[in-house]
Backbone of each chain as nested JSON, in Angstrom:
{
  "chains": [
    {"id": "A", "residues": [
      {"number": 1, "name": "MET", "atoms": {"N": [22.794, 55.655, 1.149], "CA": [22.922, 54.505, 0.252], "C": [23.872, 53.472, 0.845]}},
      {"number": 2, "name": "ASN", "atoms": {"N": [23.333, 52.286, 1.157], "CA": [24.217, 51.21, 1.616], "C": [24.386, 50.171, 0.503]}},
      {"number": 3, "name": "GLY", "atoms": {"N": [25.084, 49.087, 0.821], "CA": [25.382, 48.085, -0.206], "C": [24.149, 47.441, -0.792]}},
      {"number": 4, "name": "TRP", "atoms": {"N": [23.123, 47.233, 0.068], "CA": [21.9, 46.596, -0.436], "C": [21.256, 47.45, -1.519]}},
      {"number": 5, "name": "LEU", "atoms": {"N": [21.193, 48.783, -1.251], "CA": [20.524, 49.663, -2.223], "C": [21.321, 49.777, -3.509]}},
      {"number": 6, "name": "TRP", "atoms": {"N": [22.666, 49.738, -3.419], "CA": [23.463, 49.749, -4.658], "C": [23.198, 48.493, -5.477]}},
      {"number": 7, "name": "GLY", "atoms": {"N": [23.051, 47.351, -4.769], "CA": [22.686, 46.119, -5.481], "C": [21.352, 46.259, -6.187]}},
      {"number": 8, "name": "ALA", "atoms": {"N": [20.371, 46.895, -5.507], "CA": [19.06, 47.104, -6.126], "C": [19.183, 47.998, -7.353]}},
      {"number": 9, "name": "VAL", "atoms": {"N": [20.035, 49.041, -7.264], "CA": [20.234, 49.934, -8.422], "C": [20.783, 49.15, -9.604]}},
      {"number": 10, "name": "VAL", "atoms": {"N": [21.752, 48.25, -9.333], "CA": [22.339, 47.447, -10.417], "C": [21.271, 46.566, -11.061]}},
      {"number": 11, "name": "LEU", "atoms": {"N": [20.415, 45.939, -10.22], "CA": [19.401, 45.039, -10.772], "C": [18.36, 45.81, -11.587]}},
      {"number": 12, "name": "VAL", "atoms": {"N": [17.983, 47.022, -11.127], "CA": [17.014, 47.823, -11.893], "C": [17.63, 48.271, -13.215]}},
      {"number": 13, "name": "ALA", "atoms": {"N": [18.937, 48.604, -13.201], "CA": [19.598, 48.979, -14.451], "C": [19.618, 47.814, -15.427]}},
      {"number": 14, "name": "ALA", "atoms": {"N": [19.694, 46.582, -14.895], "CA": [19.715, 45.405, -15.773], "C": [18.366, 45.176, -16.438]}},
      {"number": 15, "name": "LEU", "atoms": {"N": [17.295, 45.85, -15.944], "CA": [15.983, 45.683, -16.577], "C": [15.912, 46.355, -17.949]}},
      {"number": 16, "name": "VAL", "atoms": {"N": [16.743, 47.384, -18.174], "CA": [16.634, 48.177, -19.405], "C": [16.926, 47.346, -20.66]}},
      {"number": 17, "name": "PRO", "atoms": {"N": [18.049, 46.587, -20.724], "CA": [18.259, 45.759, -21.922], "C": [17.178, 44.7, -22.116]}},
      {"number": 18, "name": "LEU", "atoms": {"N": [16.607, 44.176, -20.996], "CA": [15.524, 43.193, -21.138], "C": [14.297, 43.846, -21.771]}},
      {"number": 19, "name": "LEU", "atoms": {"N": [14.02, 45.109, -21.39], "CA": [12.911, 45.836, -22.006], "C": [13.127, 45.983, -23.508]}},
      {"number": 20, "name": "TRP", "atoms": {"N": [14.395, 46.256, -23.898], "CA": [14.713, 46.386, -25.321], "C": [14.421, 45.079, -26.052]}},
      {"number": 21, "name": "VAL", "atoms": {"N": [14.79, 43.935, -25.428], "CA": [14.517, 42.633, -26.05], "C": [13.009, 42.431, -26.205]}},
      {"number": 22, "name": "CYS", "atoms": {"N": [12.233, 42.795, -25.172], "CA": [10.775, 42.625, -25.229], "C": [10.174, 43.426, -26.368]}},
      {"number": 23, "name": "VAL", "atoms": {"N": [10.663, 44.654, -26.574], "CA": [10.031, 45.547, -27.54], "C": [10.44, 45.193, -28.962]}},
      {"number": 24, "name": "ARG", "atoms": {"N": [11.724, 44.847, -29.192], "CA": [12.249, 44.756, -30.547], "C": [12.183, 43.368, -31.171]}},
      {"number": 25, "name": "LEU", "atoms": {"N": [12.201, 42.29, -30.369], "CA": [12.329, 40.948, -30.935], "C": [10.977, 40.248, -30.997]}},
      {"number": 26, "name": "PRO", "atoms": {"N": [10.858, 39.11, -31.736], "CA": [9.576, 38.397, -31.852], "C": [9.068, 37.846, -30.522]}},
      {"number": 27, "name": "ALA", "atoms": {"N": [7.814, 37.352, -30.523], "CA": [7.114, 37.009, -29.285], "C": [7.825, 35.964, -28.416]}},
      {"number": 28, "name": "PRO", "atoms": {"N": [8.355, 34.839, -28.945], "CA": [8.999, 33.873, -28.047], "C": [10.175, 34.467, -27.272]}},
      {"number": 29, "name": "GLU", "atoms": {"N": [11.017, 35.258, -27.979], "CA": [12.134, 35.911, -27.287], "C": [11.634, 36.891, -26.229]}},
      {"number": 30, "name": "GLY", "atoms": {"N": [10.548, 37.612, -26.562], "CA": [9.989, 38.585, -25.619], "C": [9.484, 37.931, -24.351]}},
      {"number": 31, "name": "VAL", "atoms": {"N": [8.834, 36.747, -24.483], "CA": [8.324, 36.064, -23.287], "C": [9.475, 35.634, -22.385]}},
      {"number": 32, "name": "VAL", "atoms": {"N": [10.558, 35.125, -22.997], "CA": [11.728, 34.724, -22.207], "C": [12.277, 35.936, -21.448]}},
      {"number": 33, "name": "ALA", "atoms": {"N": [12.35, 37.096, -22.129], "CA": [12.866, 38.3, -21.472], "C": [11.941, 38.756, -20.353]}},
      {"number": 34, "name": "VAL", "atoms": {"N": [10.608, 38.608, -20.536], "CA": [9.665, 39.001, -19.474], "C": [9.865, 38.134, -18.231]}},
      {"number": 35, "name": "GLU", "atoms": {"N": [10.097, 36.834, -18.435], "CA": [10.332, 35.96, -17.282], "C": [11.598, 36.358, -16.529]}},
      {"number": 36, "name": "ALA", "atoms": {"N": [12.68, 36.625, -17.277], "CA": [13.921, 37.06, -16.633], "C": [13.714, 38.377, -15.903]}},
      {"number": 37, "name": "ALA", "atoms": {"N": [12.945, 39.3, -16.499], "CA": [12.71, 40.6, -15.865], "C": [11.883, 40.448, -14.59]}},
      {"number": 38, "name": "GLY", "atoms": {"N": [10.952, 39.487, -14.563], "CA": [10.163, 39.269, -13.353], "C": [11.03, 38.861, -12.178]}},
      {"number": 39, "name": "VAL", "atoms": {"N": [11.906, 37.874, -12.393], "CA": [12.811, 37.441, -11.32], "C": [13.695, 38.598, -10.878]}},
      {"number": 40, "name": "ASP", "atoms": {"N": [14.2, 39.363, -11.875], "CA": [15.076, 40.5, -11.589], "C": [14.375, 41.529, -10.697]}},
      {"number": 41, "name": "ALA", "atoms": {"N": [13.113, 41.847, -11.015], "CA": [12.381, 42.854, -10.238], "C": [12.084, 42.355, -8.822]}},
      {"number": 42, "name": "VAL", "atoms": {"N": [11.779, 41.053, -8.696], "CA": [11.527, 40.489, -7.357], "C": [12.759, 40.647, -6.481]}},
      {"number": 43, "name": "LEU", "atoms": {"N": [13.932, 40.31, -7.027], "CA": [15.16, 40.397, -6.233], "C": [15.5, 41.85, -5.913]}},
      {"number": 44, "name": "ALA", "atoms": {"N": [15.221, 42.777, -6.856], "CA": [15.469, 44.194, -6.585], "C": [14.593, 44.679, -5.433]}},
      {"number": 45, "name": "LEU", "atoms": {"N": [13.306, 44.253, -5.406], "CA": [12.412, 44.668, -4.314], "C": [12.887, 44.107, -2.973]}},
      {"number": 46, "name": "LEU", "atoms": {"N": [13.387, 42.86, -2.995], "CA": [13.901, 42.252, -1.766], "C": [15.099, 43.036, -1.241]}},
      {"number": 47, "name": "LEU", "atoms": {"N": [15.981, 43.467, -2.159], "CA": [17.147, 44.244, -1.74], "C": [16.727, 45.604, -1.213]}},
      {"number": 48, "name": "VAL", "atoms": {"N": [15.686, 46.217, -1.818], "CA": [15.196, 47.516, -1.314], "C": [14.636, 47.342, 0.103]}},
      {"number": 49, "name": "ALA", "atoms": {"N": [13.877, 46.229, 0.326], "CA": [13.312, 45.975, 1.651], "C": [14.416, 45.877, 2.698]}},
      {"number": 50, "name": "GLN", "atoms": {"N": [15.483, 45.143, 2.366], "CA": [16.574, 44.961, 3.33], "C": [17.367, 46.249, 3.495]}},
      {"number": 51, "name": "GLY", "atoms": {"N": [17.566, 47.002, 2.397], "CA": [18.383, 48.207, 2.455], "C": [17.716, 49.33, 3.229]}},
      {"number": 52, "name": "THR", "atoms": {"N": [16.383, 49.474, 3.09], "CA": [15.686, 50.543, 3.799], "C": [15.151, 50.076, 5.144]}},
      {"number": 53, "name": "GLY", "atoms": {"N": [15.148, 48.75, 5.398], "CA": [14.611, 48.24, 6.657], "C": [13.099, 48.307, 6.747]}},
      {"number": 54, "name": "ARG", "atoms": {"N": [12.417, 48.441, 5.616], "CA": [10.943, 48.485, 5.614], "C": [10.426, 47.172, 5.041]}},
      {"number": 55, "name": "GLU", "atoms": {"N": [9.769, 46.374, 5.892], "CA": [9.42, 45.048, 5.41], "C": [8.202, 44.987, 4.496]}},
      {"number": 56, "name": "PRO", "atoms": {"N": [7.331, 46.036, 4.348], "CA": [6.293, 45.962, 3.312], "C": [6.837, 45.723, 1.904]}},
      {"number": 57, "name": "PHE", "atoms": {"N": [8.079, 46.196, 1.622], "CA": [8.661, 45.93, 0.304], "C": [8.868, 44.435, 0.082]}},
      {"number": 58, "name": "ALA", "atoms": {"N": [9.14, 43.679, 1.183], "CA": [9.287, 42.222, 1.049], "C": [7.941, 41.589, 0.68]}},
      {"number": 59, "name": "ASP", "atoms": {"N": [6.83, 42.169, 1.209], "CA": [5.495, 41.713, 0.775], "C": [5.339, 41.89, -0.727]}},
      {"number": 60, "name": "LEU", "atoms": {"N": [5.765, 43.094, -1.222], "CA": [5.671, 43.355, -2.659], "C": [6.451, 42.321, -3.453]}},
      {"number": 61, "name": "ALA", "atoms": {"N": [7.662, 41.961, -2.962], "CA": [8.481, 40.98, -3.673], "C": [7.757, 39.641, -3.754]}},
      {"number": 62, "name": "LEU", "atoms": {"N": [7.156, 39.223, -2.636], "CA": [6.459, 37.932, -2.604], "C": [5.275, 37.934, -3.575]}},
      {"number": 63, "name": "VAL", "atoms": {"N": [4.49, 39.04, -3.546], "CA": [3.317, 39.124, -4.43], "C": [3.754, 39.166, -5.888]}},
      {"number": 64, "name": "LEU", "atoms": {"N": [4.851, 39.912, -6.181], "CA": [5.318, 39.995, -7.57], "C": [5.813, 38.638, -8.06]}},
      {"number": 65, "name": "ALA", "atoms": {"N": [6.413, 37.825, -7.164], "CA": [6.853, 36.484, -7.566], "C": [5.653, 35.654, -8.022]}},
      {"number": 66, "name": "VAL", "atoms": {"N": [4.552, 35.715, -7.238], "CA": [3.352, 34.95, -7.591], "C": [2.758, 35.467, -8.89]}},
      {"number": 67, "name": "VAL", "atoms": {"N": [2.623, 36.807, -8.997], "CA": [1.945, 37.395, -10.153], "C": [2.751, 37.168, -11.431]}},
      {"number": 68, "name": "SER", "atoms": {"N": [4.098, 37.252, -11.355], "CA": [4.886, 37.071, -12.579], "C": [4.838, 35.617, -13.03]}},
      {"number": 69, "name": "PHE", "atoms": {"N": [4.701, 34.664, -12.074], "CA": [4.537, 33.256, -12.465], "C": [3.233, 33.061, -13.234]}},
      {"number": 70, "name": "VAL", "atoms": {"N": [2.126, 33.585, -12.674], "CA": [0.819, 33.434, -13.34], "C": [0.825, 34.151, -14.679]}},
      {"number": 71, "name": "GLY", "atoms": {"N": [1.434, 35.354, -14.726], "CA": [1.486, 36.102, -15.977], "C": [2.283, 35.38, -17.046]}},
      {"number": 72, "name": "ALA", "atoms": {"N": [3.418, 34.755, -16.65], "CA": [4.227, 34.009, -17.626], "C": [3.42, 32.857, -18.211]}},
      {"number": 73, "name": "ILE", "atoms": {"N": [2.708, 32.112, -17.352], "CA": [1.903, 30.987, -17.85], "C": [0.824, 31.497, -18.812]}},
      {"number": 74, "name": "ALA", "atoms": {"N": [0.197, 32.646, -18.467], "CA": [-0.863, 33.192, -19.312], "C": [-0.32, 33.609, -20.679]}},
      {"number": 75, "name": "TYR", "atoms": {"N": [0.857, 34.28, -20.705], "CA": [1.448, 34.679, -21.988], "C": [1.824, 33.465, -22.821]}},
      {"number": 76, "name": "LEU", "atoms": {"N": [2.261, 32.374, -22.14], "CA": [2.689, 31.187, -22.885], "C": [1.532, 30.574, -23.655]}},
      {"number": 77, "name": "ARG", "atoms": {"N": [0.327, 30.688, -23.105], "CA": [-0.82, 30.164, -23.851], "C": [-0.975, 30.877, -25.191]}},
      {"number": 78, "name": "PHE", "atoms": {"N": [-0.717, 32.201, -25.187], "CA": [-0.813, 32.968, -26.436], "C": [0.305, 32.579, -27.398]}},
      {"number": 79, "name": "VAL", "atoms": {"N": [1.529, 32.373, -26.875], "CA": [2.652, 32.037, -27.758], "C": [2.415, 30.692, -28.434]}},
      {"number": 80, "name": "GLU", "atoms": {"N": [1.817, 29.731, -27.676], "CA": [1.511, 28.436, -28.271], "C": [0.584, 28.585, -29.465]}},
      {"number": 81, "name": "ALA", "atoms": {"N": [-0.428, 29.452, -29.33], "CA": [-1.458, 29.562, -30.365], "C": [-1.053, 30.491, -31.496]}},
      {"number": 82, "name": "LEU", "atoms": {"N": [0.06, 31.212, -31.338], "CA": [0.438, 32.246, -32.31], "C": [0.953, 31.607, -33.602]}},
      {"number": 83, "name": "ARG", "atoms": {"N": [0.419, 32.0, -34.74], "CA": [0.934, 31.534, -36.034], "C": [1.173, 32.748, -36.903]}},
      {"number": 84, "name": "ASP", "atoms": {"N": [2.444, 33.133, -37.094], "CA": [2.705, 34.235, -38.009], "C": [4.023, 34.012, -38.738]}}
    ]},
    {"id": "B", "residues": [
      {"number": 1, "name": "MET", "atoms": {"N": [33.895, 41.795, 10.18], "CA": [33.676, 40.525, 10.887], "C": [33.267, 39.432, 9.911]}},
      {"number": 2, "name": "LEU", "atoms": {"N": [33.189, 38.217, 10.455], "CA": [32.939, 37.056, 9.579], "C": [31.554, 37.147, 8.939]}},
      {"number": 3, "name": "ARG", "atoms": {"N": [30.565, 37.598, 9.771], "CA": [29.199, 37.639, 9.228], "C": [29.086, 38.632, 8.077]}},
      {"number": 4, "name": "ASP", "atoms": {"N": [29.713, 39.813, 8.239], "CA": [29.666, 40.806, 7.156], "C": [30.309, 40.268, 5.89]}},
      {"number": 5, "name": "LEU", "atoms": {"N": [31.416, 39.502, 6.083], "CA": [32.116, 38.928, 4.94], "C": [31.211, 37.954, 4.192]}},
      {"number": 6, "name": "VAL", "atoms": {"N": [30.52, 37.077, 4.963], "CA": [29.642, 36.076, 4.34], "C": [28.49, 36.768, 3.62]}},
      {"number": 7, "name": "VAL", "atoms": {"N": [27.889, 37.798, 4.293], "CA": [26.768, 38.508, 3.677], "C": [27.206, 39.186, 2.383]}},
      {"number": 8, "name": "GLY", "atoms": {"N": [28.385, 39.844, 2.426], "CA": [28.88, 40.509, 1.233], "C": [29.121, 39.535, 0.097]}},
      {"number": 9, "name": "ALA", "atoms": {"N": [29.723, 38.377, 0.423], "CA": [30.013, 37.397, -0.617], "C": [28.723, 36.86, -1.22]}},
      {"number": 10, "name": "LEU", "atoms": {"N": [27.726, 36.528, -0.362], "CA": [26.465, 35.967, -0.87], "C": [25.713, 36.988, -1.725]}},
      {"number": 11, "name": "ALA", "atoms": {"N": [25.618, 38.242, -1.229], "CA": [24.876, 39.262, -1.979], "C": [25.581, 39.572, -3.294]}},
      {"number": 12, "name": "GLY", "atoms": {"N": [26.927, 39.678, -3.254], "CA": [27.664, 39.933, -4.487], "C": [27.478, 38.819, -5.496]}},
      {"number": 13, "name": "ALA", "atoms": {"N": [27.528, 37.566, -5.003], "CA": [27.327, 36.432, -5.917], "C": [25.931, 36.46, -6.512]}},
      {"number": 14, "name": "GLY", "atoms": {"N": [24.902, 36.771, -5.688], "CA": [23.536, 36.814, -6.199], "C": [23.362, 37.859, -7.28]}},
      {"number": 15, "name": "VAL", "atoms": {"N": [23.88, 39.081, -7.023], "CA": [23.733, 40.154, -8.024], "C": [24.513, 39.809, -9.284]}},
      {"number": 16, "name": "ALA", "atoms": {"N": [25.716, 39.201, -9.116], "CA": [26.529, 38.85, -10.287], "C": [25.823, 37.804, -11.137]}},
      {"number": 17, "name": "VAL", "atoms": {"N": [25.233, 36.783, -10.488], "CA": [24.514, 35.75, -11.243], "C": [23.35, 36.372, -11.993]}},
      {"number": 18, "name": "GLN", "atoms": {"N": [22.634, 37.303, -11.333], "CA": [21.483, 37.928, -11.98], "C": [21.922, 38.775, -13.175]}},
      {"number": 19, "name": "LEU", "atoms": {"N": [23.066, 39.46, -13.047], "CA": [23.592, 40.235, -14.174], "C": [23.954, 39.32, -15.338]}},
      {"number": 20, "name": "LEU", "atoms": {"N": [24.573, 38.147, -15.023], "CA": [24.923, 37.199, -16.082], "C": [23.674, 36.695, -16.782]}},
      {"number": 21, "name": "VAL", "atoms": {"N": [22.591, 36.473, -15.993], "CA": [21.325, 36.031, -16.591], "C": [20.837, 37.07, -17.604]}},
      {"number": 22, "name": "CYS", "atoms": {"N": [20.836, 38.343, -17.188], "CA": [20.361, 39.401, -18.087], "C": [21.233, 39.479, -19.331]}},
      {"number": 23, "name": "LEU", "atoms": {"N": [22.562, 39.384, -19.135], "CA": [23.495, 39.438, -20.262], "C": [23.23, 38.295, -21.235]}},
      {"number": 24, "name": "GLY", "atoms": {"N": [23.03, 37.078, -20.696], "CA": [22.785, 35.93, -21.559], "C": [21.491, 36.066, -22.328]}},
      {"number": 25, "name": "VAL", "atoms": {"N": [20.43, 36.547, -21.645], "CA": [19.134, 36.685, -22.324], "C": [19.232, 37.713, -23.448]}},
      {"number": 26, "name": "VAL", "atoms": {"N": [20.018, 38.78, -23.228], "CA": [20.101, 39.827, -24.247], "C": [20.994, 39.407, -25.41]}},
      {"number": 27, "name": "LEU", "atoms": {"N": [22.081, 38.681, -25.143], "CA": [23.101, 38.468, -26.169], "C": [22.919, 37.218, -27.011]}},
      {"number": 28, "name": "MET", "atoms": {"N": [22.191, 36.197, -26.496], "CA": [22.081, 34.96, -27.271], "C": [21.214, 35.17, -28.514]}},
      {"number": 29, "name": "ARG", "atoms": {"N": [21.344, 34.234, -29.488], "CA": [20.684, 34.448, -30.766], "C": [19.273, 33.874, -30.814]}},
      {"number": 30, "name": "ASP", "atoms": {"N": [19.086, 32.64, -30.271], "CA": [17.831, 31.917, -30.447], "C": [17.022, 31.985, -29.157]}},
      {"number": 31, "name": "ALA", "atoms": {"N": [15.687, 31.815, -29.268], "CA": [14.839, 31.874, -28.074], "C": [15.193, 30.762, -27.092]}},
      {"number": 32, "name": "LEU", "atoms": {"N": [15.479, 29.554, -27.599], "CA": [15.835, 28.457, -26.692], "C": [17.205, 28.671, -26.061]}},
      {"number": 33, "name": "ASP", "atoms": {"N": [18.146, 29.301, -26.805], "CA": [19.439, 29.661, -26.216], "C": [19.252, 30.643, -25.067]}},
      {"number": 34, "name": "ARG", "atoms": {"N": [18.36, 31.635, -25.282], "CA": [18.096, 32.615, -24.22], "C": [17.489, 31.945, -22.997]}},
      {"number": 35, "name": "LEU", "atoms": {"N": [16.634, 30.936, -23.254], "CA": [15.922, 30.271, -22.155], "C": [16.877, 29.577, -21.198]}},
      {"number": 36, "name": "HIS", "atoms": {"N": [18.038, 29.1, -21.704], "CA": [19.007, 28.449, -20.816], "C": [19.394, 29.35, -19.651]}},
      {"number": 37, "name": "TYR", "atoms": {"N": [19.461, 30.669, -19.909], "CA": [19.965, 31.583, -18.878], "C": [18.907, 31.928, -17.843]}},
      {"number": 38, "name": "THR", "atoms": {"N": [17.615, 31.918, -18.217], "CA": [16.596, 32.242, -17.216], "C": [16.536, 31.166, -16.131]}},
      {"number": 39, "name": "GLY", "atoms": {"N": [16.862, 29.911, -16.479], "CA": [16.865, 28.863, -15.461], "C": [17.875, 29.126, -14.365]}},
      {"number": 40, "name": "ALA", "atoms": {"N": [19.01, 29.776, -14.72], "CA": [20.067, 30.015, -13.742], "C": [19.686, 31.075, -12.728]}},
      {"number": 41, "name": "SER", "atoms": {"N": [18.635, 31.865, -12.988], "CA": [18.317, 32.958, -12.063], "C": [17.786, 32.432, -10.729]}},
      {"number": 42, "name": "THR", "atoms": {"N": [17.362, 31.15, -10.682], "CA": [16.993, 30.555, -9.391], "C": [18.172, 30.583, -8.416]}},
      {"number": 43, "name": "LEU", "atoms": {"N": [19.383, 30.348, -8.959], "CA": [20.589, 30.371, -8.121], "C": [20.828, 31.762, -7.546]}},
      {"number": 44, "name": "GLY", "atoms": {"N": [20.627, 32.808, -8.383], "CA": [20.783, 34.17, -7.887], "C": [19.794, 34.488, -6.782]}},
      {"number": 45, "name": "ALA", "atoms": {"N": [18.532, 34.04, -6.96], "CA": [17.518, 34.272, -5.93], "C": [17.902, 33.586, -4.632]}},
      {"number": 46, "name": "ALA", "atoms": {"N": [18.393, 32.341, -4.724], "CA": [18.78, 31.613, -3.514], "C": [19.925, 32.316, -2.801]}},
      {"number": 47, "name": "CYS", "atoms": {"N": [20.931, 32.81, -3.572], "CA": [22.073, 33.498, -2.961], "C": [21.626, 34.772, -2.238]}},
      {"number": 48, "name": "LEU", "atoms": {"N": [20.759, 35.584, -2.909], "CA": [20.353, 36.856, -2.302], "C": [19.508, 36.619, -1.051]}},
      {"number": 49, "name": "CYS", "atoms": {"N": [18.608, 35.628, -1.096], "CA": [17.784, 35.343, 0.074], "C": [18.639, 34.83, 1.223]}},
      {"number": 50, "name": "ALA", "atoms": {"N": [19.652, 34.018, 0.916], "CA": [20.562, 33.554, 1.963], "C": [21.305, 34.738, 2.578]}},
      {"number": 51, "name": "ALA", "atoms": {"N": [21.705, 35.716, 1.743], "CA": [22.39, 36.902, 2.267], "C": [21.497, 37.671, 3.226]}},
      {"number": 52, "name": "VAL", "atoms": {"N": [20.195, 37.845, 2.854], "CA": [19.264, 38.574, 3.727], "C": [19.077, 37.831, 5.044]}},
      {"number": 53, "name": "VAL", "atoms": {"N": [18.944, 36.504, 4.981], "CA": [18.705, 35.714, 6.198], "C": [19.928, 35.747, 7.105]}},
      {"number": 54, "name": "VAL", "atoms": {"N": [21.143, 35.666, 6.508], "CA": [22.36, 35.647, 7.333], "C": [22.573, 36.999, 7.999]}},
      {"number": 55, "name": "SER", "atoms": {"N": [22.234, 38.114, 7.304], "CA": [22.551, 39.429, 7.855], "C": [21.706, 39.75, 9.086]}},
      {"number": 56, "name": "GLU", "atoms": {"N": [20.431, 39.283, 9.137], "CA": [19.65, 39.42, 10.366], "C": [19.054, 38.057, 10.647]}},
      {"number": 57, "name": "SER", "atoms": {"N": [19.497, 37.435, 11.752], "CA": [19.207, 36.01, 11.905], "C": [17.702, 35.734, 11.915]}},
      {"number": 58, "name": "ALA", "atoms": {"N": [16.906, 36.501, 12.666], "CA": [15.467, 36.239, 12.698], "C": [14.716, 37.553, 12.571]}},
      {"number": 59, "name": "SER", "atoms": {"N": [14.238, 37.842, 11.334], "CA": [13.451, 39.053, 11.13], "C": [12.304, 38.728, 10.18]}},
      {"number": 60, "name": "LEU", "atoms": {"N": [11.332, 39.631, 10.095], "CA": [10.192, 39.414, 9.21], "C": [10.634, 39.423, 7.745]}},
      {"number": 61, "name": "ILE", "atoms": {"N": [11.628, 40.314, 7.439], "CA": [12.125, 40.363, 6.059], "C": [12.785, 39.038, 5.699]}},
      {"number": 62, "name": "GLY", "atoms": {"N": [13.552, 38.457, 6.65], "CA": [14.206, 37.181, 6.384], "C": [13.193, 36.084, 6.129]}},
      {"number": 63, "name": "LEU", "atoms": {"N": [12.112, 36.09, 6.926], "CA": [11.06, 35.075, 6.753], "C": [10.44, 35.175, 5.363]}},
      {"number": 64, "name": "LYS", "atoms": {"N": [10.138, 36.434, 4.947], "CA": [9.522, 36.604, 3.631], "C": [10.518, 36.289, 2.519]}},
      {"number": 65, "name": "ALA", "atoms": {"N": [11.81, 36.559, 2.781], "CA": [12.819, 36.193, 1.784], "C": [12.855, 34.684, 1.593]}},
      {"number": 66, "name": "ILE", "atoms": {"N": [12.76, 33.936, 2.712], "CA": [12.754, 32.471, 2.599], "C": [11.533, 32.01, 1.813]}},
      {"number": 67, "name": "LEU", "atoms": {"N": [10.346, 32.61, 2.117], "CA": [9.122, 32.241, 1.39], "C": [9.281, 32.502, -0.109]}},
      {"number": 68, "name": "THR", "atoms": {"N": [9.812, 33.715, -0.448], "CA": [9.985, 34.06, -1.86], "C": [10.933, 33.092, -2.543]}},
      {"number": 69, "name": "ALA", "atoms": {"N": [12.067, 32.785, -1.874], "CA": [13.045, 31.879, -2.486], "C": [12.442, 30.495, -2.687]}},
      {"number": 70, "name": "ALA", "atoms": {"N": [11.667, 30.012, -1.707], "CA": [11.059, 28.686, -1.834], "C": [10.081, 28.666, -2.999]}},
      {"number": 71, "name": "PHE", "atoms": {"N": [9.287, 29.753, -3.117], "CA": [8.324, 29.817, -4.219], "C": [9.037, 29.822, -5.569]}},
      {"number": 72, "name": "MET", "atoms": {"N": [10.132, 30.613, -5.684], "CA": [10.846, 30.671, -6.957], "C": [11.563, 29.366, -7.258]}},
      {"number": 73, "name": "LEU", "atoms": {"N": [12.014, 28.677, -6.206], "CA": [12.667, 27.378, -6.407], "C": [11.695, 26.384, -7.013]}},
      {"number": 74, "name": "VAL", "atoms": {"N": [10.405, 26.49, -6.628], "CA": [9.405, 25.555, -7.158], "C": [8.951, 25.98, -8.548]}},
      {"number": 75, "name": "THR", "atoms": {"N": [8.651, 27.307, -8.718], "CA": [8.028, 27.74, -9.972], "C": [9.036, 27.964, -11.093]}},
      {"number": 76, "name": "GLY", "atoms": {"N": [10.329, 28.202, -10.781], "CA": [11.306, 28.481, -11.825], "C": [11.401, 27.379, -12.87]}},
      {"number": 77, "name": "PRO", "atoms": {"N": [11.67, 26.115, -12.453], "CA": [11.739, 25.038, -13.443], "C": [10.423, 24.824, -14.186]}},
      {"number": 78, "name": "VAL", "atoms": {"N": [9.286, 25.047, -13.49], "CA": [7.985, 24.884, -14.152], "C": [7.854, 25.88, -15.297]}},
      {"number": 79, "name": "VAL", "atoms": {"N": [8.217, 27.147, -15.035], "CA": [8.096, 28.178, -16.074], "C": [9.04, 27.887, -17.238]}},
      {"number": 80, "name": "VAL", "atoms": {"N": [10.27, 27.453, -16.932], "CA": [11.231, 27.178, -18.011], "C": [10.733, 26.033, -18.882]}},
      {"number": 81, "name": "HIS", "atoms": {"N": [10.213, 24.982, -18.234], "CA": [9.695, 23.851, -19.002], "C": [8.508, 24.281, -19.868]}},
      {"number": 82, "name": "ALA", "atoms": {"N": [7.584, 25.042, -19.291], "CA": [6.407, 25.469, -20.04], "C": [6.81, 26.368, -21.204]}},
      {"number": 83, "name": "THR", "atoms": {"N": [7.83, 27.219, -20.999], "CA": [8.277, 28.104, -22.075], "C": [8.884, 27.299, -23.221]}},
      {"number": 84, "name": "ALA", "atoms": {"N": [9.731, 26.32, -22.872], "CA": [10.343, 25.5, -23.917], "C": [9.259, 24.769, -24.715]}},
      {"number": 85, "name": "ARG", "atoms": {"N": [8.248, 24.253, -24.01], "CA": [7.152, 23.549, -24.686], "C": [6.385, 24.504, -25.606]}},
      {"number": 86, "name": "ALA", "atoms": {"N": [6.111, 25.723, -25.102], "CA": [5.352, 26.676, -25.91], "C": [6.136, 27.079, -27.154]}},
      {"number": 87, "name": "ILE", "atoms": {"N": [7.46, 27.281, -27.03], "CA": [8.271, 27.661, -28.193], "C": [8.292, 26.521, -29.203]}},
      {"number": 88, "name": "HIS", "atoms": {"N": [8.396, 25.278, -28.706], "CA": [8.39, 24.121, -29.603], "C": [7.069, 24.036, -30.368]}},
      {"number": 89, "name": "LEU", "atoms": {"N": [5.941, 24.196, -29.654], "CA": [4.632, 24.122, -30.314], "C": [4.476, 25.255, -31.319]}},
      {"number": 90, "name": "HIS", "atoms": {"N": [5.007, 26.451, -30.961], "CA": [4.951, 27.61, -31.851], "C": [5.681, 27.302, -33.156]}},
      {"number": 91, "name": "ARG", "atoms": {"N": [6.86, 26.639, -33.055], "CA": [7.638, 26.332, -34.264], "C": [6.966, 25.24, -35.089]}},
      {"number": 92, "name": "GLU", "atoms": {"N": [6.357, 24.258, -34.381], "CA": [5.632, 23.21, -35.108], "C": [4.465, 23.81, -35.894]}},
      {"number": 93, "name": "ALA", "atoms": {"N": [3.766, 24.778, -35.259], "CA": [2.609, 25.398, -35.91], "C": [3.043, 26.24, -37.107]}},
      {"number": 94, "name": "GLN", "atoms": {"N": [4.249, 26.822, -37.018], "CA": [4.732, 27.657, -38.12], "C": [5.094, 26.827, -39.339]}},
      {"number": 95, "name": "ARG", "atoms": {"N": [5.531, 25.537, -39.098], "CA": [6.069, 24.718, -40.179], "C": [4.977, 24.307, -41.168]}}
    ]}
  ]
}
């Protein structure tokens, strides 16, 4: 375990409270938490890539950045139309 | 050495900013209050990518880190703006 991997552990641990926000609070708050969790997971994957020296993890980070952007936009369409 | 010091400072700052983002999103009361903190995570991404690039001057991981940071620099404000608009429309529809 080097410093990069400890940083990744900290970032993954920070995902847990965001998951709680997604599950327990109404939809607008949940979407905000999903966006924050996406950035958090991308940075954790980047730190894992640097810490283990395996660059395929950096590919995963890049793909997750793209996918979480598209996913956030898609969820926002639902939040706009939601009336409850 | 100087390089290790710079890398440590940049990586520590990036992780700290990201932790503050998570703390703000969890602790604030309103959805728009929470949204203020997600915008700041672009800074954390920039710090961490700079740390990766500085630690190995020219590597494939550094190149992909730069690509990821550039993509997040562009899409971060777009997502925050779209989220604020969607929350506003959601509240208008509820009224």
